N, C-alpha and C positions, 0 to 999 in steps of 0.2 A: 505494501500500500503508498502510493507518496502523499506526502503530505499534501495540501493548498488551503494555507491560514487553518480555520478550523474544521478544516473538510477532508476527507480521505482518497483519494482517486484509487479506485480498484484497477482499472482497466479503461484505457480508450477506445474507440473506433472513429477514423474519419468518414463521414457518411457521406462526403461530396465535396471534391475539390478542383476548381480551375486557377487560372492566373489570378483571379479577382479575390476570391471566398473560399473559406473554408469550413466545412460545417463539422462540430465535433460530437459525438456522445459517449458520455461519462459514466460508467459504471460507480457509485460515489457509496462513502459514508458520509452520511449526514452528521451535522453537531450534534444532533440527539441520539447518535450510534446506530437509528434507523439507516436498512439502506435504501437506495432509489438510484435514479438516475438523472442525470443534468444535461442536458445539449446548448452548445455555445458556436457562435458565428464568429470566425475570424478574418475581418477586412483587411484591406491592405492599407497600410498606415496611408495617410495622407497631409495636405497642404490646404490651406484658406490663406487667401490673400484680400485683401479690400486694398485699390489705387486710390490714393488722398491726391489730388491736384492744386495748384496754388489757388484755385480757387474757390479750397476748401468743397470740392464736390469728390463723391465717392465712384470708383468705375465697378461696376457690378458685371454678372450676366442676368440674363433671359432666357431658363429654357426649360422645356417639357421635360419632365424627370420621371423615367418610368416607373419606378418603385412606388412614389406615392402618386403616378395616376395623374402630375396637373403641372402647368408650369409654375416655376418656382424664379424667384430674385434672390438671387445671393452672389459671394463671393468668386472669385476664380478658386475652383477646386479639383483637386486632382491627386491619384495613387504616385505614391513616392516607387521610383522603379529602384532595382536592385541593383545595390552600389552608389545611387545618388544622396546626396545630402537633401534635407526639407529644403534647407535654401534654395540649390540646386532645381529642386522641382518646381518650388515657386515662381522660381524665374522662368522654368521652362514654360508652366502653366499660365502666367501671366501672359506672356507672348502669343505662345499658341492660340488660345483662346480668345481673347480681345487684342491682341497685338497691340502691347505696350511693353516697353523695357524701363526700369526702377535705377536710378541711380543712389538711390537710399534705402535701407531696408530696416525693420525694426522689428524682430520678433518678438509675439506676445505670449509664448509660451505654449504648451500640448491641454488640450483637452479631450478628453472621453467622451462622446456624445450620447453615448450606451453603454450603461454598467453592469446592469445586471445578466446578460446574457449575449453580448455583443463586445470584442476587442476592436477597436477603432480609431486608435490615437490621429489626433488630426493636430498639427502644427501649424499655427496662427500668424499672419504676418501683416502691415502693412506697409505698403510700396508708396515711394513719392521720388518727386524730383523726374514725371513721365515724361515719354516721348514714345511717337509711333513708329510700330517694327509691322512686318508682314505677319498676320495669321496665318494659322497651321493646324486647324482643328482635326479632329482624328473623326472619321466615317459616321459614328454616329453620332457626332454633337453638330447640334443645330442652336448654334449661340447667337444670341442678339447680345451688344455691347450696350448697357444702361449705365447713363450718366447721371445722377441726383444730387441735389444740394444735401452736404451731409445731416442737416436737419430734417429734411426730409424722410431722408432714409431712417432716422431715429422715431421718427414720427409711423414708420409704414413699419418698425419691431414693434413701436407697441399698440399699433392696434392688428396687430398679425397678419401683417402683410407679408413681412420679412417673417419669415419660421426657420432655415437654418441656424442651426444653433450655436455654430464657429463662427457663421457673419452676424450674427446676433451681437456676441460676443465683442466682436471686434470693433463694429458703430458704438455700441454702447460706452466700450473703450475710448474710442475717438470723442465722442461727445462729452465724456469726462474729464478729460486730457484739457478741453476747451474753457471748463467749469472755473472759475475760482478756486482755491483751496476750502475758504469759507464755503463753498456753495457744495461742499461734498458730503 
């Protein structure tokens, strides 16, 4: 038995795997000593980038996302390729998806958007000092480049119009940075 926090893993079986996702079912000893199963989904680690220009506008994407079955507005997001740093992935995705290059990068840290059954760490970035470069989206990506004033984007988070959690965190962090310390 392998310890996993207060749980014990008796055995693990990969139920499905492709280059982006892995589904694992563990036979477990629960913290209360009873036996059971626990399934987890492991997604490739990724990045989320919000571009911020000199006019205090944010650069986002609008795209249909298959899993949620609707169009979403969010930061540039994508997976980190094998051997690639999160920063290089962020630079690559920003150029590929919305045709921007940034001379200034700020890493805001990592988030685990889903912690109960999905392992998918996302590293968040703000990209500034932006210049245009050619886009190169993947065949599955029909992405619209959306430019919004930061205050409008924050209002969209508060109204539930922007729901992608890493994007929400980045936008709210940008808004907090513009407040005076006594306002926080």
